[in-house]
C-alpha positions as CSV (number, residue, x, y, z in Angstrom):
1,M,-15.6,-3.2,-49.0
2,T,-13.4,-4.7,-51.6
3,P,-11.8,-8.4,-51.3
4,R,-8.6,-6.1,-51.7
5,K,-9.2,-3.6,-48.8
6,L,-10.8,-6.8,-46.7
7,N,-7.1,-8.8,-46.9
8,K,-5.5,-5.4,-46.1
9,L,-7.0,-5.0,-43.2
10,R,-7.0,-8.5,-42.4
11,Q,-2.8,-7.7,-42.5
12,E,-3.3,-4.9,-40.3
13,V,-4.9,-6.9,-37.4
14,E,-2.0,-9.5,-37.6
15,G,0.4,-6.8,-37.7
16,L,-1.3,-5.8,-33.8
17,R,-1.4,-9.3,-32.8
18,R,2.4,-9.7,-33.3
19,K,3.1,-6.4,-30.8
20,L,-0.1,-7.8,-28.5
21,G,2.4,-5.8,-25.4
22,N,3.3,-2.7,-27.2
23,I,0.3,-1.7,-28.8
24,Q,-1.0,1.9,-28.9
25,A,-5.0,3.2,-28.4
26,R,-5.1,5.3,-31.1
27,E,-3.7,2.4,-33.7
28,L,-6.8,0.0,-32.5
29,V,-9.2,3.3,-32.7
30,S,-7.7,3.8,-36.3
31,L,-8.3,0.3,-36.9
32,A,-12.0,0.5,-36.1
33,G,-12.6,3.6,-38.0
34,K,-10.8,1.2,-41.0
35,V,-13.5,-1.4,-40.5
36,G,-16.5,1.0,-40.4
37,R,-17.0,1.9,-36.8
38,Q,-18.3,5.2,-35.4
39,P,-17.4,7.5,-32.2
40,C,-20.7,7.1,-30.1
41,N,-21.3,8.3,-26.5
42,R,-21.9,5.7,-23.9
43,G,-20.2,4.7,-21.1
44,K,-16.9,6.1,-19.2
45,E,-14.6,4.9,-22.0
46,P,-14.7,5.9,-25.5
47,T,-16.7,3.4,-27.5
48,Y,-17.3,2.7,-31.2
49,E,-20.6,1.9,-33.2
50,A,-21.1,0.6,-36.5
51,Q,-24.0,2.8,-37.7
52,A,-24.2,0.5,-40.9
53,Y,-24.9,-2.8,-38.9
54,P,-26.9,-2.2,-35.2
55,E,-26.8,-5.8,-34.6
56,W,-22.9,-5.4,-34.0
57,F,-21.7,-5.1,-30.4
58,P,-19.8,-1.7,-29.4
59,L,-16.9,-1.6,-29.1
60,T,-14.7,-0.1,-26.3
61,I,-11.3,1.0,-26.4
62,P,-10.0,2.1,-23.4
63,Q,-7.3,5.7,-23.8
64,H,-5.8,6.2,-20.6
65,S,-2.7,8.0,-20.4
66,G,0.6,6.0,-21.8
67,G,-1.4,4.8,-24.2
68,R,-0.6,1.6,-24.0
69,I,-3.6,-1.4,-23.7
70,A,-3.0,-4.1,-21.8
71,K,-2.3,-7.6,-23.6
72,G,-5.9,-9.2,-22.4
73,T,-7.5,-6.0,-24.0
74,A,-5.7,-5.3,-26.7
75,A,-6.3,-9.0,-28.0
76,S,-10.0,-8.7,-26.7
77,I,-10.5,-5.8,-28.9
78,L,-8.8,-7.5,-32.3
79,N,-11.2,-10.3,-31.8
80,Q,-14.3,-8.0,-32.3
81,L,-12.8,-6.6,-35.2
82,E,-11.8,-10.2,-36.7
83,Q,-15.4,-10.9,-36.5
84,D,-15.9,-7.8,-38.1
85,L,-14.0,-8.2,-40.8
86,D,-15.6,-11.8,-40.5
87,A,-19.3,-10.6,-41.2
88,L,-18.1,-7.8,-43.8
89,E,-16.5,-10.7,-46.0
90,E,-19.8,-12.8,-45.8
91,E,-22.3,-10.2,-46.7
92,E,-19.0,-9.7,-49.8
93,G,-19.9,-13.3,-50.7
94,D,-23.4,-12.6,-50.6
95,I,-23.9,-9.8,-52.4
96,D,-21.1,-11.9,-55.1
97,V,-24.0,-14.7,-55.2
98,E,-26.3,-12.5,-55.6
99,E,-25.0,-10.7,-58.3
100,D,-24.3,-13.8,-60.2
101,E,-27.9,-15.0,-60.1
102,E,-29.1,-12.2,-61.3
103,A,-26.6,-12.4,-64.1
104,D,-28.1,-15.6,-64.6
105,G,-31.5,-15.2,-64.7
């Protein structure tokens, strides 16, 4: 994932944080998909996993009628998605370092 795309996703997370009491489940599901998480069959609530990153914890995003998610729940989900972005950014940095080392060697 490019640094530009990562930055755009971080801006989207910050935008959602500004409206914590008014976040729709579909907004979080969309963001989870952009980060690389796919729906999977686990438990009662819809759960999303990153197939490419099995070490990431599954992420549950409740989807009840009304569609709005409680502030604390939304904040927790956004924290996890932000950690995913951090991991992607770190991986991007590792790839850049490896490419630089190959170019030098």
